[in-house]
C-alpha positions in Angstrom: -17.9 -10.2 11.9 -19.2 -13.1 10.1 -21.0 -12.6 6.6 -24.8 -12.9 6.5 -25.7 -12.3 3.2 -27.1 -15.3 1.4 -25.6 -14.2 -1.9 -22.1 -14.0 -0.2 -22.1 -17.7 0.5 -23.5 -18.7 -3.1 -20.7 -16.7 -4.4 -17.9 -18.2 -2.0 -18.9 -21.8 -2.8 -18.6 -20.7 -6.5 -14.9 -18.8 -6.2 -13.8 -22.3 -4.7 -14.3 -23.8 -8.2 -13.4 -20.7 -10.2 -11.6 -21.8 -13.5 -7.9 -21.3 -12.8 -7.4 -20.3 -16.3 -9.8 -17.3 -16.1 -8.4 -14.2 -17.1 -8.6 -10.8 -15.3 -7.6 -7.2 -15.9 -5.9 -4.5 -13.1 -7.0 -1.1 -13.7 -5.2 1.5 -13.1 -5.3 3.7 -10.0 -6.6 6.6 -11.8 -9.7 4.5 -13.3 -12.9 5.7 -11.2 -13.1 4.1 -7.6 -16.0 3.1 -5.7 -14.4 4.1 -2.1 -11.0 3.7 -0.6 -9.9 1.2 1.8 -7.8 2.4 5.3 -7.0 0.4 8.3 -6.9 2.4 11.7 -3.5 1.3 13.3 -3.6 -1.2 16.2 -1.3 -1.4 19.1 0.7 -4.1 17.1 1.1 -1.9 14.2 4.0 0.3 15.1 6.4 1.7 18.2 4.2 2.6 21.4 5.9 6.3 21.1 4.5 6.6 17.5 0.9 5.0 18.2 -1.0 7.9 18.6 0.8 10.0 15.7 0.5 7.4 13.3 -3.6 7.0 14.2 -3.7 10.8 13.8 -1.9 10.8 10.5 -4.1 8.3 9.2 -7.4 10.0 10.2 -5.8 13.3 8.4 -5.4 10.9 5.3 -9.0 9.7 5.8 -10.4 13.2 6.1 -8.3 14.4 2.9 -9.3 11.5 0.6 -13.1 11.9 1.7 -13.2 15.3 0.0 -13.1 12.9 -3.3 -14.7 9.7 -2.7 -16.0 7.3 0.3 -13.6 5.9 2.6 -13.7 2.6 4.4 -11.7 2.9 7.7 -11.5 -0.6 9.0 -10.7 -0.9 12.7 -10.6 -3.5 15.3 -13.8 -3.8 17.1 -11.7 -2.6 20.7 -10.3 0.4 18.7 -13.5 2.0 17.1 -14.4 4.2 20.0 -10.9 6.0 19.7 -11.4 6.1 16.1 -14.7 7.8 16.3 -13.5 10.1 18.9 -10.8 11.5 16.7 -12.8 11.9 13.8 -15.4 13.9 16.1 -12.0 16.0 17.0 -12.3 17.2 13.2 -15.6 18.5 13.1 -15.0 22.0 13.7 -12.0 21.8 10.9 -13.8 19.4 8.3 -16.7 19.8 6.2 -19.5 17.9 7.4 -19.8 16.2 3.8 -16.4 14.7 4.4 -16.9 13.5 7.6 -20.0 11.7 6.4 -18.0 10.1 3.6 -16.1 8.1 6.0 -17.4 4.7 7.5 -15.8 2.7 10.3 -16.0 -0.7 9.9 -15.1 -3.3 12.7 -12.5 -5.6 10.8 -9.7 -8.0 12.3 -6.8 -5.6 11.3 -3.3 -5.2 12.8 -1.2 -3.8 10.4 -2.0 -0.3 9.1 -0.7 -1.5 5.4 -3.6 -2.2 3.4 -2.3 -1.9 0.5 -0.3 -5.0 1.2 -2.5 -6.7 3.3 -5.8 -6.2 1.6 -7.5 -7.4 -1.5 -6.5 -6.2 -5.2 -9.7 -5.1 -7.2 -9.5 -6.3 -10.9 -12.1 -6.8 -13.5 -12.8 -9.8 -15.8 -11.1 -10.1 -19.3 -14.3 -11.0 -20.7 -16.2 -7.7 -21.3 -19.6 -9.6 -21.2 -18.8 -10.3 -17.5 -19.8 -7.7 -15.3 -18.7 -9.6 -11.9 -16.7 -7.6 -9.6 -13.4 -9.2 -8.8 -10.9 -9.0 -6.1 -7.3 -10.9 -5.8 -6.4 -12.3 -2.5 -2.5 -12.8 -2.2 -2.9 -14.2 1.3 -0.1 -12.0 3.0 2.7 -13.2 4.2 4.2 -11.2 6.4 6.4 -9.6 3.5 8.2 -13.0 3.4 7.6 -14.4 6.7 9.4 -11.6 8.2 7.1 -10.6 11.1 8.3 -12.4 14.2 6.7 -11.1 17.5 7.9 -7.6 17.0 9.6 -6.1 14.0 8.8 -2.2 13.4 11.7 -0.9 11.4 14.9 -2.3 9.6 17.2 -1.8 12.9 17.6 -5.2 14.1 21.0 -4.7 15.6 21.0 -6.4 19.2 21.8 -2.9 20.7 18.3 -1.6 19.5 16.7 -4.6 20.1 17.7 -4.6 23.6 16.9 -0.9 23.9 13.1 -1.7 22.7 12.6 -4.7 24.8 13.8 -2.6 28.1 11.5 0.3 27.3 8.7 0.4 30.0 6.2 1.2 27.6 6.8 -2.1 26.1 6.0 -4.0 29.1 1.8 -4.5 28.1 2.5 -3.8 24.7 1.0 -6.7 22.1 3.4 -8.5 19.9 2.5 -9.5 16.4 1.8 -13.2 17.6 0.9 -16.2 15.6 -2.9 -15.3 16.0 -2.3 -12.0 14.8 -0.4 -13.3 11.8 -3.0 -15.7 11.0 -5.6 -12.6 11.0 -3.0 -10.9 8.7 -3.2 -13.4 6.5 -7.0 -13.9 6.4 -7.7 -10.2 6.1 -8.3 -9.8 2.4 -10.7 -12.5 2.6 -12.3 -10.7 5.7 -12.5 -7.3 3.8 -14.4 -9.3 1.0 -16.6 -11.1 3.5 -17.8 -7.8 4.9 -18.3 -6.0 1.6 -20.2 -9.2 0.6 -22.0 -9.0 3.9 -23.2 -5.2 3.4 -25.2 -6.4 0.2 -22.5 -5.5 -2.5 -21.3 -8.4 -4.5 -17.4 -9.1 -5.2 -15.8 -12.5 -6.0 -12.5 -13.6 -4.3 -10.0 -14.5 -6.8 -7.4 -17.0 -5.3 -3.8 -17.6 -6.3 -1.0 -19.8 -5.5 1.3 -16.4 -6.1 2.2 -14.4 -2.9 3.1 -10.5 -3.3 1.7 -7.3 -1.8 -0.2 -4.9 -3.4 2.6 -2.2 -2.8 5.2 -4.6 -4.8 3.2 -4.0 -8.3 2.5 -1.1 -10.3 0.4 -1.0 -13.6 -0.7 1.5 -16.1 -3.9 -0.3 -17.1 -2.8 -0.9 -20.5 -0.9 -3.7 -20.0 2.6 -2.5 -18.5 3.5 -3.6 -15.3 6.6 -2.4 -13.0 8.0 -4.2 -9.9 11.4 -5.3 -8.3 12.6 -8.8 -8.7 13.4 -8.5 -4.8 10.2 -8.1 -3.8 8.5 -10.8 -5.9 10.8 -13.2 -7.1 12.7 -15.7 -4.7 12.1 -18.1 -2.0 11.0 -16.1 0.6 7.6 -15.7 -1.2 7.2 -17.8 -3.8 9.8 -20.8 -3.4 10.1 -23.2 -6.8 8.5 -20.5 -9.0 10.7 -18.8 -11.6 10.4 -15.5 -13.2 8.7 -17.1 -16.0 6.2 -18.9 -14.0 5.4 -15.7 -12.0 5.2 -13.5 -15.0 2.4 -16.1 -16.5 0.4 -15.9 -13.6 0.5 -12.0 -13.3 -0.7 -12.1 -17.4 -3.7 -14.0 -16.2 -4.5 -12.0 -13.2 -3.7 -8.5 -14.1 -3.8 -8.7 -17.7 -0.4 -7.2 -18.3 2.1 -8.3 -21.4 4.8 -5.9 -20.9 7.1 -6.5 -17.8 9.4 -3.9 -16.5 11.5 -5.3 -13.8 13.8 -3.5 -11.6 16.6 -5.4 -9.5 15.8 -4.1 -6.1 17.3 -5.2 -2.7 16.5 -8.2 -0.6 16.6 -7.5 2.8 17.2 -3.0 2.7 13.7 -2.8 4.0 11.1 -5.3 5.2 9.1 -5.1 1.9 12.7 -6.0 0.0 12.0 -2.5 -1.8 8.4 -2.4 -2.9 8.2 -0.5 -6.5 5.6 2.1 -4.6 8.4 3.8 -3.3 10.4 4.0 -6.1 8.5 4.6 -9.6 4.9 5.1 -10.2 2.9 5.7 -13.1 1.4 9.2 -13.7 -0.6 8.0 -16.9 0.7 5.6 -19.4 4.1 6.2 -20.8 4.6 8.8 -18.1 6.6 7.7 -14.9 7.8 9.6 -11.9 10.9 8.1 -10.2 12.0 9.0 -6.7 15.7 10.5 -6.5 17.3 10.2 -3.3 18.6 13.4 -1.2 22.3 14.2 -1.2 22.5 12.7 2.3 20.9 9.4 1.1 23.1 6.3 1.6 24.9 4.9 -1.5 22.6 2.0 -1.9 19.6 4.1 -2.5 21.5 5.9 -5.2 22.5 2.5 -6.6 18.7 1.6 -6.9 17.8 4.8 -8.3 20.3 4.5 -11.2 19.4 1.0 -11.7 15.7 2.1 -12.4 16.6 5.1 -14.7 18.7 2.7 -16.6 16.0 0.2 -16.8 13.7 2.9 -17.9 15.8 4.2 -20.6 16.0 1.0 -22.5 12.3 0.0 -21.8 9.0 0.2 -23.6 5.6 -0.1 -22.4 3.0 -2.2 -23.6 2.0 0.2 -26.6 5.5 0.2 -27.7 6.5 3.5 -26.4 9.3 4.8 -24.5 9.0 6.3 -21.1 8.8 9.9 -20.1 10.4 9.8 -16.9 10.5 13.1 -14.4 12.6 12.6 -11.3 11.0 13.3 -7.7 13.5 14.4 -5.3 13.3 13.2 -1.6 13.3 15.4 1.3 16.4 16.1 3.6 16.1 12.5 5.7 17.7 14.5 8.6 14.2 16.3 9.0 12.2 13.2 9.1 14.6 11.0 11.1 13.4 10.4 14.8 15.7 8.6 17.2 13.6 6.0 18.4 15.4 2.4 18.7 13.4 0.2 16.0 12.5 2.8 13.9 13.4 2.6 10.4 17.1 3.6 9.7 16.2 5.5 6.5 12.6 6.7 6.7 10.3 6.0 3.8 10.3 9.5 2.8 9.3 9.2 -0.8 7.0 11.8 -2.6 6.1 9.0 -5.2 4.2 7.0 -2.7 1.1 9.1 -3.4 -2.3 8.0 -3.9 -5.0 8.8 -6.9 -8.5 9.6 -5.7 -11.7 10.4 -8.0 -10.6 13.6 -9.4 -7.6 14.2 -6.8 -4.3 13.0 -6.1 -3.1 13.2 -2.2 0.7 13.4 -1.6 2.6 13.2 1.5 4.6 16.6 3.2 7.5 15.2 5.3 8.6 18.9 7.1 11.4 19.9 4.6 9.6 22.9 3.1 11.7 23.6 0.1 11.5 19.8 -0.8 7.7 19.4 -0.3 6.9 22.7 -2.3 9.1 21.4 -5.0 7.5 18.1 -5.2 4.1 19.4 -5.0 4.5 22.0 -7.8 5.9 19.1 -10.1 3.4 16.6 -9.1 0.9 19.0 -9.7 2.0 20.0 -13.4 1.7 16.6 -14.1 -1.6 16.2 -13.5 -3.5 19.4 -14.5 -6.6 17.7 -14.4 -6.8 17.0 -10.7 -6.7 18.3 -7.1 -3.7 17.9 -5.2 -3.6 17.8 -1.5 -0.6 17.1 0.5 -0.9 15.3 4.0 1.8 15.8 7.0 3.4 12.6 7.6 6.4 11.9 10.1 5.2 8.8 12.0 4.2 6.9 9.0 7.5 7.0 7.3 9.7 6.3 10.5 7.9 2.9 10.6 8.0 2.0 6.7 5.7 3.5 4.6 3.7 6.4 3.2 0.2 7.3 1.7 0.1 4.8 -1.0 1.2 1.8 1.3 -1.9 2.6 3.6 -4.6 2.9 0.8 -6.5 0.5 -1.4 -8.9 1.8 -4.1 -12.1 -0.2 -4.5 -13.3 -0.6 -7.9 
């Protein structure tokens, strides 16, 4: 859908000449939202056997968030009838006011992971500047990993052969070059559509490549991330840590950097921070603690994160208050489809803050789901906490934070 708003075209010309030294601040996710962005899963976004289930989970998430704030659900034009139908099916169980809070938006979306493909909303560091801004990190398929089909981390020859020989794949679309071009341009497309609706927002361009799920800020100048998901030739060739930090200071208004090692290639994201550690509020962090059945590498990552946090301070000079949130039993989440994640992304810290609420996953491990809910609820006593049942999303690489993006 091409933008038709004259104001947008004027703003677009201005942004191309924007001062590259202009500084911004990324508000915390707990700051008030205008809306939440979601992306309806296209056929390219997941395994055929999990496609309908993934769509249902996105619809459940949309209707849950809509209790708290407006939701913009982006869908490919050919997928709009399915999205409309699935929302209509919820009429008997969802208050009409919640459904009315969801707007379907025709958009060239492929991935459902809008945290990574969509824009990151920021504000000017100049308090007199009331312009709305959003950063376009020009999504690069998590360091150019997506080639034709990539749904999980199991790339063994046997798994690949099983996937390709499945009759369900005969007419199933691949993430080809044309789709990847759409993915890179998707953040800009979202902003074009917003401007075309008459709500002005200016796109901020940068040479830095990263994904929204790879960064975590407290809104007071503290930044958390894994080195593996940002630093390196896959995303930012030729840029050292000092170069990357300088641009992050400018774009996000951060001064204290808390870096964790992470692991290159452990998953398609190279270990995004939003599955490992999150700010509840400045100075308070929740960390994903592996289940006893988890592989050693996940325990290694957990211990590294705890060690770094214990030795670090935030931008205000505070030591971190850290709370562990124990993962569910992965055996209760894992399926047996070739191509799905070897280790499902079953992280409770992959929650999403909404206006007055917090929406977190439930994975079907009743004891773990309940314990995580009670812990998170105790840490945000001023918010309503809701759980959304998920199974398909973690089996394809993410949870609730991965598929949401706040509009500021």
